C-alpha positions, 0 to 999 in steps of 0.5 A: 071815951072817945073814938080813936081819932079824936083827941080831947085835951086842955085848951091853950091861949092859941087854941081860944084865940082861934075861936075868940079872936079877941083874948078870953083872959082867965078861963079853963077850957078843953079843945076837941081834935079830929086827926090834930085839927082843932074842931072845938073848944068848951070851958068856961071863964073865971070871974069873981061873980062865978064862971061864965060857960062857953062853946063852939065848934068849928064844924058840925061835924062832931058826931054825936055821941062824941060830942055828948061823951065830951059834955059828960066830961065837961059836966064832971069838970065844972061840978067841981067849982061851988061858985055859979055859973052861967051861960047865954043860950045860942038862940041860932044854934036849935040844940043849945037849949038841949046841952045847956039842960043836959049839963044841968043848967036852967033857965035864969032870965032874959038880959039884953034880949037872950036867955041866960041859964044858971047851972045847978048840980044835979 
C-alpha cells in the first residue's frame, strides 16, 4: 500500500496523547510511522451526534503519494459508518480544503469563525 519505510497501523491511546495532550476519549484512528517513528495520525472521535474527523502530522515531509494513499484508506474506513462525520477545516493549512474534498466532505456552515464540513458518501 505504501513505501517500505512507512507503516500504517491502528493508533493507541499513547499515540493520540502524543499529538493531543488533552486526552481524546472515544476514537478510532490510524498512525503513520516512518522508520518506526510516529509522524502522523488520522481518525475520528465517536459521539452520539456522529463522528468528528481529526488529523495531525508531526512532519510536513510525508510524501504526497503516501499521504494520498493513506487518505484513500481512511476514506474507505469512514464509508463504513452511516452516522454523520464532521470536520473543522484548518485555515492555516492551505491544502486542508482539498484534503477534505478528496475524502468526500462538503462545506456545511461557519461555527465560531471556523469552517465546518460534513461528510457525504460519494
